[in-house]
Structure formats: C-alpha cells, structure tokens
KOLZA-476342 format. One record per residue (C-alpha): residue number from 1; residue in one letter; z, x negated, y. Coordinates in steps of 0.25 Angstrom, whole numbers. Layout:
# KOLZA-476342
<node pos="NUM" code="A" z="Z" x="X" y="Y"/>
...
This chain:
# KOLZA-476342
<node pos="1" code="M" z="-91" x="-88" y="-128"/>
<node pos="2" code="A" z="-99" x="-98" y="-119"/>
<node pos="3" code="P" z="-95" x="-100" y="-105"/>
<node pos="4" code="L" z="-102" x="-93" y="-94"/>
<node pos="5" code="R" z="-115" x="-100" y="-90"/>
<node pos="6" code="E" z="-127" x="-99" y="-81"/>
<node pos="7" code="E" z="-138" x="-90" y="-87"/>
<node pos="8" code="V" z="-149" x="-90" y="-76"/>
<node pos="9" code="E" z="-153" x="-97" y="-64"/>
<node pos="10" code="P" z="-148" x="-91" y="-51"/>
<node pos="11" code="A" z="-162" x="-89" y="-46"/>
<node pos="12" code="E" z="-166" x="-81" y="-58"/>
<node pos="13" code="A" z="-153" x="-72" y="-55"/>
<node pos="14" code="G" z="-156" x="-70" y="-40"/>
<node pos="15" code="L" z="-146" x="-80" y="-35"/>
<node pos="16" code="D" z="-149" x="-91" y="-26"/>
<node pos="17" code="P" z="-145" x="-105" y="-32"/>
<node pos="18" code="R" z="-143" x="-111" y="-18"/>
<node pos="19" code="V" z="-132" x="-101" y="-14"/>
<node pos="20" code="L" z="-126" x="-102" y="-28"/>
<node pos="21" code="E" z="-125" x="-117" y="-25"/>
<node pos="22" code="R" z="-118" x="-114" y="-12"/>
<node pos="23" code="L" z="-108" x="-105" y="-19"/>
<node pos="24" code="D" z="-104" x="-116" y="-28"/>
<node pos="25" code="R" z="-103" x="-126" y="-17"/>
<node pos="26" code="H" z="-94" x="-116" y="-9"/>
<node pos="27" code="F" z="-84" x="-114" y="-20"/>
<node pos="28" code="A" z="-84" x="-129" y="-24"/>
<node pos="29" code="R" z="-79" x="-131" y="-10"/>
<node pos="30" code="F" z="-67" x="-122" y="-13"/>
<node pos="31" code="V" z="-64" x="-131" y="-25"/>
<node pos="32" code="D" z="-67" x="-144" y="-17"/>
<node pos="33" code="E" z="-57" x="-139" y="-6"/>
<node pos="34" code="G" z="-46" x="-136" y="-16"/>
<node pos="35" code="R" z="-47" x="-121" y="-14"/>
<node pos="36" code="L" z="-52" x="-118" y="-29"/>
<node pos="37" code="P" z="-50" x="-126" y="-41"/>
<node pos="38" code="G" z="-63" x="-123" y="-46"/>
<node pos="39" code="F" z="-72" x="-110" y="-49"/>
<node pos="40" code="L" z="-82" x="-104" y="-57"/>
<node pos="41" code="V" z="-93" x="-94" y="-51"/>
<node pos="42" code="S" z="-103" x="-86" y="-59"/>
<node pos="43" code="I" z="-114" x="-77" y="-54"/>
<node pos="44" code="A" z="-122" x="-69" y="-63"/>
<node pos="45" code="R" z="-134" x="-59" y="-61"/>
<node pos="46" code="G" z="-140" x="-50" y="-71"/>
<node pos="47" code="G" z="-129" x="-55" y="-81"/>
<node pos="48" code="R" z="-134" x="-69" y="-81"/>
<node pos="49" code="V" z="-125" x="-80" y="-74"/>
<node pos="50" code="A" z="-134" x="-86" y="-63"/>
<node pos="51" code="H" z="-123" x="-95" y="-57"/>
<node pos="52" code="L" z="-111" x="-102" y="-64"/>
<node pos="53" code="A" z="-103" x="-112" y="-56"/>
<node pos="54" code="T" z="-90" x="-119" y="-59"/>
<node pos="55" code="H" z="-83" x="-130" y="-50"/>
<node pos="56" code="G" z="-70" x="-136" y="-49"/>
<node pos="57" code="S" z="-58" x="-136" y="-58"/>
<node pos="58" code="R" z="-51" x="-126" y="-68"/>
<node pos="59" code="D" z="-39" x="-136" y="-68"/>
<node pos="60" code="I" z="-39" x="-146" y="-56"/>
<node pos="61" code="A" z="-27" x="-154" y="-61"/>
<node pos="62" code="A" z="-34" x="-155" y="-75"/>
<node pos="63" code="G" z="-48" x="-158" y="-69"/>
<node pos="64" code="L" z="-54" x="-147" y="-77"/>
<node pos="65" code="P" z="-66" x="-141" y="-71"/>
<node pos="66" code="V" z="-70" x="-126" y="-70"/>
<node pos="67" code="E" z="-80" x="-123" y="-82"/>
<node pos="68" code="P" z="-88" x="-111" y="-86"/>
<node pos="69" code="D" z="-77" x="-108" y="-96"/>
<node pos="70" code="T" z="-65" x="-109" y="-88"/>
<node pos="71" code="L" z="-55" x="-98" y="-89"/>
<node pos="72" code="W" z="-50" x="-90" y="-77"/>
<node pos="73" code="R" z="-38" x="-81" y="-74"/>
<node pos="74" code="V" z="-46" x="-69" y="-67"/>
<node pos="75" code="Y" z="-34" x="-61" y="-63"/>
<node pos="76" code="S" z="-39" x="-48" y="-56"/>
<node pos="77" code="M" z="-53" x="-50" y="-62"/>
<node pos="78" code="T" z="-45" x="-44" y="-75"/>
<node pos="79" code="K" z="-45" x="-31" y="-68"/>
<node pos="80" code="P" z="-59" x="-27" y="-70"/>
<node pos="81" code="V" z="-57" x="-30" y="-85"/>
<node pos="82" code="T" z="-45" x="-21" y="-86"/>
<node pos="83" code="A" z="-54" x="-10" y="-80"/>
<node pos="84" code="V" z="-64" x="-12" y="-90"/>
<node pos="85" code="A" z="-54" x="-11" y="-101"/>
<node pos="86" code="A" z="-48" x="2" y="-95"/>
<node pos="87" code="L" z="-63" x="7" y="-94"/>
<node pos="88" code="L" z="-65" x="5" y="-109"/>
<node pos="89" code="L" z="-53" x="14" y="-112"/>
<node pos="90" code="V" z="-59" x="24" y="-102"/>
<node pos="91" code="E" z="-72" x="24" y="-109"/>
<node pos="92" code="E" z="-65" x="26" y="-123"/>
<node pos="93" code="G" z="-58" x="38" y="-117"/>
<node pos="94" code="R" z="-44" x="31" y="-120"/>
<node pos="95" code="L" z="-42" x="31" y="-105"/>
<node pos="96" code="S" z="-46" x="39" y="-92"/>
<node pos="97" code="L" z="-47" x="34" y="-78"/>
<node pos="98" code="D" z="-39" x="47" y="-75"/>
<node pos="99" code="D" z="-28" x="44" y="-84"/>
<node pos="100" code="P" z="-14" x="44" y="-77"/>
<node pos="101" code="V" z="-9" x="30" y="-80"/>
<node pos="102" code="A" z="4" x="36" y="-85"/>
<node pos="103" code="D" z="-4" x="42" y="-97"/>
<node pos="104" code="H" z="-4" x="28" y="-102"/>
<node pos="105" code="L" z="8" x="22" y="-95"/>
<node pos="106" code="P" z="19" x="32" y="-94"/>
<node pos="107" code="A" z="26" x="23" y="-84"/>
<node pos="108" code="F" z="16" x="28" y="-73"/>
<node pos="109" code="A" z="19" x="42" y="-76"/>
<node pos="110" code="E" z="27" x="45" y="-62"/>
<node pos="111" code="P" z="21" x="35" y="-52"/>
<node pos="112" code="R" z="28" x="35" y="-38"/>
<node pos="113" code="V" z="21" x="31" y="-25"/>
<node pos="114" code="Y" z="26" x="23" y="-13"/>
<node pos="115" code="A" z="30" x="32" y="-2"/>
<node pos="116" code="G" z="36" x="23" y="8"/>
<node pos="117" code="G" z="47" x="13" y="11"/>
<node pos="118" code="S" z="50" x="-2" y="9"/>
<node pos="119" code="A" z="51" x="-9" y="-5"/>
<node pos="120" code="D" z="66" x="-8" y="-3"/>
<node pos="121" code="D" z="65" x="7" y="-1"/>
<node pos="122" code="V" z="52" x="13" y="-7"/>
<node pos="123" code="R" z="50" x="28" y="-7"/>
<node pos="124" code="T" z="41" x="34" y="-18"/>
<node pos="125" code="R" z="35" x="47" y="-22"/>
<node pos="126" code="P" z="28" x="52" y="-35"/>
<node pos="127" code="A" z="14" x="49" y="-35"/>
<node pos="128" code="A" z="4" x="61" y="-33"/>
<node pos="129" code="G" z="-3" x="57" y="-45"/>
<node pos="130" code="P" z="-4" x="48" y="-57"/>
<node pos="131" code="I" z="-10" x="34" y="-57"/>
<node pos="132" code="L" z="-23" x="35" y="-65"/>
<node pos="133" code="V" z="-30" x="24" y="-73"/>
<node pos="134" code="R" z="-41" x="24" y="-62"/>
<node pos="135" code="H" z="-31" x="21" y="-52"/>
<node pos="136" code="L" z="-27" x="8" y="-60"/>
<node pos="137" code="L" z="-42" x="4" y="-61"/>
<node pos="138" code="T" z="-44" x="6" y="-46"/>
<node pos="139" code="H" z="-30" x="1" y="-40"/>
<node pos="140" code="T" z="-27" x="14" y="-34"/>
<node pos="141" code="S" z="-15" x="17" y="-42"/>
<node pos="142" code="G" z="-5" x="13" y="-32"/>
<node pos="143" code="L" z="0" x="1" y="-40"/>
<node pos="144" code="T" z="1" x="-13" y="-32"/>
<node pos="145" code="F" z="4" x="-27" y="-34"/>
<node pos="146" code="G" z="18" x="-34" y="-31"/>
<node pos="147" code="F" z="12" x="-46" y="-24"/>
<node pos="148" code="Y" z="6" x="-38" y="-12"/>
<node pos="149" code="H" z="18" x="-38" y="-3"/>
<node pos="150" code="S" z="11" x="-27" y="5"/>
<node pos="151" code="H" z="18" x="-14" y="0"/>
<node pos="152" code="P" z="32" x="-9" y="-3"/>
<node pos="153" code="V" z="28" x="-6" y="-18"/>
<node pos="154" code="D" z="23" x="-21" y="-19"/>
<node pos="155" code="A" z="37" x="-25" y="-16"/>
<node pos="156" code="L" z="42" x="-16" y="-27"/>
<node pos="157" code="Y" z="32" x="-22" y="-37"/>
<node pos="158" code="R" z="38" x="-36" y="-34"/>
<node pos="159" code="R" z="52" x="-31" y="-35"/>
<node pos="160" code="A" z="48" x="-26" y="-49"/>
<node pos="161" code="G" z="44" x="-40" y="-53"/>
<node pos="162" code="L" z="28" x="-37" y="-50"/>
<node pos="163" code="E" z="26" x="-48" y="-40"/>
<node pos="164" code="S" z="15" x="-53" y="-50"/>
<node pos="165" code="S" z="13" x="-39" y="-56"/>
<node pos="166" code="V" z="20" x="-42" y="-69"/>
<node pos="167" code="P" z="35" x="-42" y="-71"/>
<node pos="168" code="P" z="39" x="-56" y="-77"/>
<node pos="169" code="G" z="37" x="-55" y="-92"/>
<node pos="170" code="A" z="32" x="-41" y="-93"/>
<node pos="171" code="D" z="20" x="-36" y="-101"/>
<node pos="172" code="L" z="10" x="-26" y="-96"/>
<node pos="173" code="A" z="17" x="-14" y="-101"/>
<node pos="174" code="E" z="30" x="-18" y="-95"/>
<node pos="175" code="T" z="24" x="-22" y="-82"/>
<node pos="176" code="I" z="17" x="-8" y="-81"/>
<node pos="177" code="E" z="30" x="-1" y="-82"/>
<node pos="178" code="V" z="35" x="-9" y="-69"/>
<node pos="179" code="Y" z="22" x="-5" y="-61"/>
<node pos="180" code="A" z="25" x="10" y="-65"/>
<node pos="181" code="S" z="39" x="9" y="-60"/>
<node pos="182" code="L" z="35" x="6" y="-46"/>
<node pos="183" code="P" z="29" x="15" y="-35"/>
<node pos="184" code="L" z="14" x="16" y="-32"/>
<node pos="185" code="Q" z="9" x="12" y="-18"/>
<node pos="186" code="F" z="1" x="24" y="-17"/>
<node pos="187" code="E" z="-4" x="37" y="-24"/>
<node pos="188" code="P" z="-13" x="33" y="-36"/>
<node pos="189" code="G" z="-28" x="34" y="-32"/>
<node pos="190" code="T" z="-26" x="34" y="-17"/>
<node pos="191" code="E" z="-27" x="19" y="-13"/>
<node pos="192" code="W" z="-30" x="6" y="-18"/>
<node pos="193" code="N" z="-21" x="-6" y="-21"/>
<node pos="194" code="Y" z="-24" x="-18" y="-30"/>
<node pos="195" code="S" z="-13" x="-18" y="-40"/>
<node pos="196" code="V" z="-7" x="-20" y="-54"/>
<node pos="197" code="A" z="-15" x="-8" y="-58"/>
<node pos="198" code="S" z="-23" x="-16" y="-68"/>
<node pos="199" code="N" z="-11" x="-20" y="-76"/>
<node pos="200" code="V" z="-7" x="-5" y="-77"/>
<node pos="201" code="L" z="-22" x="-3" y="-82"/>
<node pos="202" code="G" z="-20" x="-14" y="-92"/>
<node pos="203" code="R" z="-8" x="-7" y="-98"/>
<node pos="204" code="V" z="-15" x="6" y="-98"/>
<node pos="205" code="I" z="-27" x="-1" y="-106"/>
<node pos="206" code="E" z="-16" x="-6" y="-116"/>
<node pos="207" code="V" z="-10" x="7" y="-118"/>
<node pos="208" code="V" z="-23" x="15" y="-120"/>
<node pos="209" code="S" z="-29" x="4" y="-129"/>
<node pos="210" code="G" z="-17" x="0" y="-137"/>
<node pos="211" code="R" z="-21" x="-14" y="-134"/>
<node pos="212" code="P" z="-15" x="-25" y="-125"/>
<node pos="213" code="L" z="-24" x="-27" y="-113"/>
<node pos="214" code="D" z="-28" x="-41" y="-117"/>
<node pos="215" code="A" z="-32" x="-36" y="-131"/>
<node pos="216" code="F" z="-40" x="-24" y="-126"/>
<node pos="217" code="C" z="-48" x="-32" y="-116"/>
<node pos="218" code="A" z="-51" x="-43" y="-127"/>
<node pos="219" code="E" z="-55" x="-33" y="-137"/>
<node pos="220" code="R" z="-63" x="-23" y="-128"/>
<node pos="221" code="I" z="-68" x="-32" y="-116"/>
<node pos="222" code="F" z="-67" x="-47" y="-118"/>
<node pos="223" code="G" z="-72" x="-47" y="-133"/>
<node pos="224" code="P" z="-84" x="-38" y="-131"/>
<node pos="225" code="L" z="-89" x="-45" y="-119"/>
<node pos="226" code="G" z="-87" x="-59" y="-125"/>
<node pos="227" code="M" z="-76" x="-63" y="-114"/>
<node pos="228" code="T" z="-71" x="-73" y="-124"/>
<node pos="229" code="D" z="-61" x="-80" y="-114"/>
<node pos="230" code="A" z="-56" x="-67" y="-107"/>
<node pos="231" code="G" z="-42" x="-63" y="-109"/>
<node pos="232" code="F" z="-27" x="-62" y="-104"/>
<node pos="233" code="H" z="-23" x="-76" y="-108"/>
<node pos="234" code="V" z="-29" x="-89" y="-112"/>
<node pos="235" code="T" z="-28" x="-96" y="-125"/>
<node pos="236" code="D" z="-24" x="-110" y="-128"/>
<node pos="237" code="E" z="-39" x="-112" y="-131"/>
<node pos="238" code="Q" z="-44" x="-106" y="-117"/>
<node pos="239" code="A" z="-32" x="-113" y="-109"/>
<node pos="240" code="P" z="-40" x="-126" y="-106"/>
<node pos="241" code="R" z="-51" x="-117" y="-99"/>
<node pos="242" code="L" z="-41" x="-109" y="-90"/>
<node pos="243" code="S" z="-42" x="-113" y="-76"/>
<node pos="244" code="E" z="-29" x="-117" y="-68"/>
<node pos="245" code="M" z="-24" x="-107" y="-58"/>
<node pos="246" code="Y" z="-22" x="-111" y="-44"/>
<node pos="247" code="G" z="-16" x="-106" y="-31"/>
<node pos="248" code="E" z="-19" x="-109" y="-17"/>
<node pos="249" code="K" z="-8" x="-118" y="-10"/>
<node pos="250" code="E" z="-3" x="-115" y="3"/>
<node pos="251" code="G" z="-10" x="-124" y="13"/>
<node pos="252" code="G" z="-22" x="-125" y="4"/>
<node pos="253" code="G" z="-27" x="-130" y="-10"/>
<node pos="254" code="I" z="-23" x="-125" y="-24"/>
<node pos="255" code="E" z="-13" x="-128" y="-34"/>
<node pos="256" code="P" z="-11" x="-123" y="-49"/>
<node pos="257" code="I" z="-3" x="-110" y="-50"/>
<node pos="258" code="P" z="1" x="-102" y="-63"/>
<node pos="259" code="G" z="-10" x="-92" y="-67"/>
<node pos="260" code="L" z="-12" x="-82" y="-78"/>
<node pos="261" code="P" z="-15" x="-80" y="-89"/>
<node pos="262" code="L" z="-8" x="-91" y="-97"/>
<node pos="263" code="R" z="-10" x="-95" y="-111"/>
<node pos="264" code="G" z="-5" x="-84" y="-121"/>
<node pos="265" code="R" z="-6" x="-70" y="-120"/>
<node pos="266" code="P" z="2" x="-64" y="-108"/>
<node pos="267" code="R" z="13" x="-54" y="-109"/>
<node pos="268" code="F" z="7" x="-47" y="-97"/>
<node pos="269" code="L" z="-8" x="-43" y="-99"/>
<node pos="270" code="S" z="-13" x="-40" y="-85"/>
<node pos="271" code="G" z="-25" x="-31" y="-83"/>
<node pos="272" code="S" z="-24" x="-35" y="-68"/>
<node pos="273" code="G" z="-26" x="-50" y="-69"/>
<node pos="274" code="G" z="-23" x="-56" y="-83"/>
<node pos="275" code="M" z="-37" x="-61" y="-88"/>
<node pos="276" code="V" z="-43" x="-74" y="-90"/>
<node pos="277" code="C" z="-57" x="-77" y="-93"/>
<node pos="278" code="S" z="-69" x="-86" y="-91"/>
<node pos="279" code="A" z="-81" x="-84" y="-82"/>
<node pos="280" code="H" z="-89" x="-80" y="-94"/>
<node pos="281" code="D" z="-80" x="-69" y="-98"/>
<node pos="282" code="Y" z="-79" x="-63" y="-84"/>
<node pos="283" code="H" z="-94" x="-64" y="-83"/>
<node pos="284" code="R" z="-95" x="-56" y="-95"/>
<node pos="285" code="F" z="-86" x="-46" y="-89"/>
<node pos="286" code="M" z="-93" x="-45" y="-76"/>
<node pos="287" code="E" z="-106" x="-43" y="-83"/>
<node pos="288" code="L" z="-100" x="-31" y="-91"/>
<node pos="289" code="L" z="-98" x="-25" y="-78"/>
<node pos="290" code="R" z="-111" x="-28" y="-72"/>
<node pos="291" code="R" z="-118" x="-22" y="-84"/>
<node pos="292" code="R" z="-109" x="-10" y="-83"/>
<node pos="293" code="G" z="-101" x="-11" y="-96"/>
<node pos="294" code="E" z="-110" x="-18" y="-105"/>
<node pos="295" code="L" z="-113" x="-33" y="-109"/>
<node pos="296" code="D" z="-121" x="-39" y="-119"/>
<node pos="297" code="G" z="-122" x="-26" y="-127"/>
<node pos="298" code="V" z="-107" x="-24" y="-126"/>
<node pos="299" code="R" z="-104" x="-11" y="-118"/>
<node pos="300" code="L" z="-89" x="-10" y="-114"/>
<node pos="301" code="L" z="-90" x="1" y="-103"/>
<node pos="302" code="S" z="-101" x="11" y="-99"/>
<node pos="303" code="P" z="-108" x="9" y="-87"/>
<node pos="304" code="Q" z="-101" x="20" y="-80"/>
<node pos="305" code="S" z="-88" x="14" y="-83"/>
<node pos="306" code="V" z="-92" x="1" y="-76"/>
<node pos="307" code="D" z="-98" x="9" y="-65"/>
<node pos="308" code="L" z="-85" x="16" y="-62"/>
<node pos="309" code="M" z="-77" x="3" y="-63"/>
<node pos="310" code="S" z="-86" x="-3" y="-52"/>
<node pos="311" code="R" z="-85" x="9" y="-43"/>
<node pos="312" code="N" z="-76" x="11" y="-31"/>
<node pos="313" code="H" z="-64" x="19" y="-34"/>
<node pos="314" code="L" z="-56" x="18" y="-22"/>
<node pos="315" code="P" z="-50" x="31" y="-16"/>
<node pos="316" code="G" z="-61" x="37" y="-7"/>
<node pos="317" code="G" z="-71" x="27" y="-10"/>
<node pos="318" code="A" z="-64" x="17" y="0"/>
<node pos="319" code="D" z="-66" x="2" y="-1"/>
<node pos="320" code="L" z="-54" x="-7" y="-3"/>
<node pos="321" code="R" z="-52" x="-9" y="12"/>
<node pos="322" code="A" z="-48" x="5" y="14"/>
<node pos="323" code="F" z="-35" x="1" y="6"/>
<node pos="324" code="G" z="-31" x="-10" y="16"/>
<node pos="325" code="S" z="-30" x="-24" y="14"/>
<node pos="326" code="R" z="-24" x="-26" y="0"/>
<node pos="327" code="P" z="-20" x="-40" y="-5"/>
<node pos="328" code="V" z="-30" x="-41" y="-16"/>
<node pos="329" code="H" z="-39" x="-52" y="-20"/>
<node pos="330" code="D" z="-51" x="-44" y="-20"/>
<node pos="331" code="E" z="-64" x="-49" y="-14"/>
<node pos="332" code="P" z="-63" x="-51" y="1"/>
<node pos="333" code="G" z="-63" x="-39" y="9"/>
<node pos="334" code="N" z="-61" x="-25" y="4"/>
<node pos="335" code="E" z="-71" x="-18" y="13"/>
<node pos="336" code="G" z="-83" x="-12" y="5"/>
<node pos="337" code="M" z="-76" x="-14" y="-8"/>
<node pos="338" code="G" z="-71" x="-3" y="-17"/>
<node pos="339" code="F" z="-63" x="-4" y="-30"/>
<node pos="340" code="G" z="-67" x="1" y="-44"/>
<node pos="341" code="F" z="-60" x="-1" y="-57"/>
<node pos="342" code="N" z="-52" x="-15" y="-54"/>
<node pos="343" code="C" z="-64" x="-21" y="-46"/>
<node pos="344" code="S" z="-69" x="-20" y="-32"/>
<node pos="345" code="V" z="-83" x="-14" y="-29"/>
<node pos="346" code="V" z="-92" x="-16" y="-17"/>
<node pos="347" code="I" z="-94" x="-2" y="-11"/>
<node pos="348" code="D" z="-100" x="-6" y="3"/>
<node pos="349" code="P" z="-106" x="-20" y="3"/>
<node pos="350" code="S" z="-108" x="-19" y="18"/>
<node pos="351" code="R" z="-93" x="-19" y="20"/>
<node pos="352" code="T" z="-89" x="-30" y="11"/>
<node pos="353" code="Q" z="-85" x="-44" y="17"/>
<node pos="354" code="V" z="-94" x="-51" y="7"/>
<node pos="355" code="P" z="-108" x="-48" y="2"/>
<node pos="356" code="S" z="-107" x="-38" y="-10"/>
<node pos="357" code="G" z="-115" x="-29" y="-18"/>
<node pos="358" code="L" z="-113" x="-14" y="-18"/>
<node pos="359" code="G" z="-106" x="-11" y="-31"/>
<node pos="360" code="A" z="-102" x="-25" y="-34"/>
<node pos="361" code="F" z="-88" x="-25" y="-41"/>
<node pos="362" code="G" z="-78" x="-36" y="-46"/>
<node pos="363" code="W" z="-64" x="-41" y="-43"/>
<node pos="364" code="S" z="-56" x="-54" y="-41"/>
<node pos="365" code="G" z="-44" x="-62" y="-46"/>
<node pos="366" code="V" z="-33" x="-68" y="-39"/>
<node pos="367" code="A" z="-37" x="-82" y="-44"/>
<node pos="368" code="T" z="-49" x="-81" y="-36"/>
<node pos="369" code="T" z="-58" x="-76" y="-47"/>
<node pos="370" code="T" z="-69" x="-65" y="-43"/>
<node pos="371" code="F" z="-80" x="-57" y="-50"/>
<node pos="372" code="W" z="-90" x="-46" y="-46"/>
<node pos="373" code="V" z="-101" x="-38" y="-52"/>
<node pos="374" code="D" z="-113" x="-33" y="-43"/>
<node pos="375" code="P" z="-121" x="-24" y="-51"/>
<node pos="376" code="G" z="-131" x="-22" y="-40"/>
<node pos="377" code="R" z="-134" x="-37" y="-41"/>
<node pos="378" code="D" z="-132" x="-39" y="-56"/>
<node pos="379" code="L" z="-122" x="-49" y="-51"/>
<node pos="380" code="T" z="-109" x="-54" y="-57"/>
<node pos="381" code="V" z="-100" x="-65" y="-50"/>
<node pos="382" code="Q" z="-87" x="-72" y="-54"/>
<node pos="383" code="F" z="-79" x="-83" y="-48"/>
<node pos="384" code="M" z="-68" x="-90" y="-55"/>
<node pos="385" code="T" z="-57" x="-99" y="-50"/>
<node pos="386" code="Q" z="-42" x="-99" y="-51"/>
<node pos="387" code="V" z="-35" x="-99" y="-37"/>
<node pos="388" code="R" z="-25" x="-89" y="-32"/>
<node pos="389" code="P" z="-27" x="-89" y="-17"/>
<node pos="390" code="R" z="-15" x="-88" y="-7"/>
<node pos="391" code="T" z="-24" x="-81" y="3"/>
<node pos="392" code="S" z="-38" x="-75" y="4"/>
<node pos="393" code="H" z="-49" x="-84" y="1"/>
<node pos="394" code="T" z="-65" x="-83" y="2"/>
<node pos="395" code="V" z="-69" x="-86" y="-12"/>
<node pos="396" code="F" z="-73" x="-72" y="-15"/>
<node pos="397" code="K" z="-80" x="-69" y="-2"/>
<node pos="398" code="D" z="-87" x="-82" y="-3"/>
<node pos="399" code="L" z="-92" x="-80" y="-17"/>
<node pos="400" code="K" z="-97" x="-66" y="-14"/>
<node pos="401" code="R" z="-105" x="-71" y="-2"/>
<node pos="402" code="L" z="-111" x="-83" y="-9"/>
<node pos="403" code="V" z="-115" x="-75" y="-22"/>
<node pos="404" code="H" z="-122" x="-65" y="-13"/>
<node pos="405" code="E" z="-129" x="-75" y="-5"/>
<node pos="406" code="A" z="-134" x="-81" y="-18"/>
<node pos="407" code="L" z="-140" x="-67" y="-22"/>
<node pos="408" code="T" z="-156" x="-68" y="-20"/>
<node pos="409" code="G" z="-159" x="-54" y="-26"/>
<node pos="410" code="P" z="-159" x="-46" y="-39"/>
<node pos="411" code="V" z="-158" x="-53" y="-52"/>
<node pos="412" code="P" z="-173" x="-56" y="-55"/>
<node pos="413" code="G" z="-181" x="-49" y="-66"/>
C-alpha cells in the first residue's frame, strides 16, 4: 500500500493554508529546540487528506528523516482499535456489553473492592455486582495502573510485579490472572479510572473468538481496511522504517530509550498499548470511524455501534473532571470531556480548555501521539512523534488550537 499523501488543496477542503504553514513552523521549532525528534501531522476533511507535513528525524543518530511511511508506536491509540474488535463480536451476538467478564474469564468471578487501609493493611469487601464488558470499554471497572502512585491499590499492583502492567515474562492470559487477584478501587460502574481494562478486554476477545488478539485484529480489522503496516510487532522488513523511541531528559532535551514493540511477535499482546502502524494505517482507521463503520465499500460495524462507541458513558453523564485529576495522558483538561468506548468525547465545547467540536472523539498515546475524529466538521487529524514526556506538555493543546484556527468553514461542495 502506498504511503499517505495529500489528495486535495487545503483551500478546497475549507482550510487556510497560511495557518497550516504556521502550524508546521510551530512544531518545527519543537524539533529545532530538541524537544521532539521529528513529527508527522495529517489533516483530512471529507475523507481526503488536505495537509500532510513531516519534519525532523525518525532516528537522530542515524540521520534518518521522518517519512510518510515511517512506522510509529501508538501505545494507547491501540485502545480504540480494541474497542472496535470487541464491537465486532457484539454485533455477531458472540459477546454482550452486559456480559459479566467472569462469564469469559472465570478468575473475575468474585471481585473484591477496596474498603480502606494502607497498602500494608488493605481492607476489602465483596463487590456489590460483577464487572461487565461495558465497564472494561469505559474504564469504569475499578481496575487501575501500578504506575499511578496515588492509591493503596496501585501499590498492590506494583507489589504484584505490575509496575509496567505486565509481570516479567508473562503472556496475556497469565497477566489477567494477576489482575483478577487484586482488589478493585471502587464498585464497578460507579467511577472512572484509566486502567489496564483494555488488556482484560483483549483477553476477552481472544477467549470469545478463539483467536490470539493480534491474529483477530489482522483478520477482522487491519486486512479488510488495507492497514498493511499495522500490527503488534515489526518484521525485519519493516524495522528500518520504525522511528526510534525517545524520552525527555531531566533538565531538557531528549535521549533514546527502549520502546515497544520490538522485532518478533511479543509474548504479551497488549490491547491497551501494543500497536505499531503507519500514518496511512491510522488514517484508514480514523476514516472508518468518521464514516460510521464503513470505508471504501467495506463495512465493519453498523453506524449504531460507532455512535455508541463515541457517546459519553460516564456515570451520571458527568465529564472526566468529576472524577478528579487522574494521571492520564489525555488531551489537556478534562472539563467538558466525556468518555465513550476507549476514547474521549467532547460533550460541552464551551468548557474545554482548547477549541473543540461537539461530539469530536479520539485518544492519545504516551509517546506523544494523538488523533481525533470530528464528525460535525468532516475532520480527522493525527499527530505522530516518539517522545515519552517527563511532565505535561503543550503539544496536544497547541495542535488543537492551530487546527481549529485553520478551519475556514464546511467542506466545499
């Protein structure tokens, strides 16, 4: 498959080319100042790419530039793909959103909930109800991450070897057993906490489908959509196109750090953050969502399923701010942002910290990748780079502001 390319002039797509030049210069400064190694940004309207820019390096030491066919670790941008995989099984009647997770993963049959105490003396009680599949999709299950350092249950995750969410050497099935042995932070369905839930969902998909997660996604999503570079590892042939992974150094600048995925199929298949893909591939996935489940004559999901995925499911219709300041790499500011199935969704643009369209939805990755789909503006946007930040940054906020400044109106014609 050919790399992503521009298909229409910006002005023909209702975009101001002068603002797009300003956007490119803005992020080029990030590269020139040593804050990013390089980047790719694409903006499409009505399904046609109207702006595609690359700048800087995919590998600084080797002097290799970012190219349209560069491969990127998208980390948590895997989660919406996992949601689509689950919805495929729901539409086939093989899975229900209201299935207790224990129906498919018996280790979750008797969940217990944190009732007080420190990590050294945690008190628990039986959960009032089961964890449901929909709770995994909406991060309302009570599961957590070990790296938060903000709750006694987080500490229990670390003690169980889950600092990076996976016990060393474990596969997905083995990891899920460890999750199930630990208490929940809260009653399922009552609060929101970004968590390992998508890994549990990935295992549910494996059990229900009878296929490994990577094979299921390849057969049911990547193949039909022509996502020829998408997967859970890179081949020897693909490896030269994979961007180097960087981390922010204390005191400024960036340096190479280890990054997944590596060459060869991993033992642990992460529905939470295991994907690698090209900009072409993720553009195809975004367009599937914008077109409500169909692309180029291939229908994967019904429009109703995509609408359900991109609707706010937070308890009481609240926004993310209602659940406190969670250490999550979402777009800046939770006010006015709801949460659907593994994606944030704008429920009140007047309260978001950056320009946003009502109903726009998307998600971000820990290596400073992000995407969103704005159905009301026929807009899809992605930004790719490979830097794990030490602290909060302005990349996502700046990107949203500049993209919205470039919008001059609806797609002509």
